[in-house]
Residue, then its C-alpha position, 0 to 999 in steps of 0.5 A: m329259490q335256492i338249491g336247497e329249497l329246489a332239492t326239497a320241491t324235485r325231491v332229487p338231491v343237491r348233489t344231483i343238481r349241481f352234477y346236473e349243471d356240470k354235464g349242462i342238463l340244467p341251465p346255470p341258473a341266475r344267482t343273487l347278488a351275494g352269489y346264490r343260485n337262484y332257481d325258477q319253476q323252470a328248474v323245477n320242471r326241467l328236474r321232474f321231467l329228469r326224474s320221470a324220463q329216468d324212470a322210464g329207463l332213459t339214460l341221461i345222453e338219450i334224455q340230453s338228446i330230448l332237451a336239445i330238441r326241445t331246446r330247438d323249440e321242436a317237439p321231440c314226440v316222435h324221438t322221445r317215442s322212438l326211445l321208449e320203444a328202443k327201451r322196450a325191445e332191449i326189456t322184452d330182450r332182457l326178459r327172454r334171456l332172464k327167463e332162459l336163465k331161470s329155466e338153466l337154474d331149474g334144471l341145476i336145481e334139480a340136477g343138485r338134488t341127486v348128486d352125492a358129495s361123497v363121491c364128488d370128484p375134486d377135478d370137476i370142482c362142483s358136479i351139479i355145474k360140469r352137468t351141464 
């Protein structure tokens, strides 16, 4: 199949497919006599894997590390699980920090309800934020 057909089959834009080829994430396809790229089912499988891995939050570098293991004919499951566990820990930490930020914002908003703008000191810029 040609690049447009591959893009349609995988819902990956042509430009992205070319980017993946340039980065070595997608192996270069065979070419027709006319020079057109000629993709096979392995390209479809790889692009679907890439989309799924990105949907799981993995970066291209992390995905490349999984692909490198598979290229050596080894199962990347242990490595993949490790990457996913690290990603989960990052998200857990980010959620904790977001909850703290929400709490801080709730306090500022509540404090802002009692601020009298007519007595706001211009040197403080904003007395709501000054309160913290």
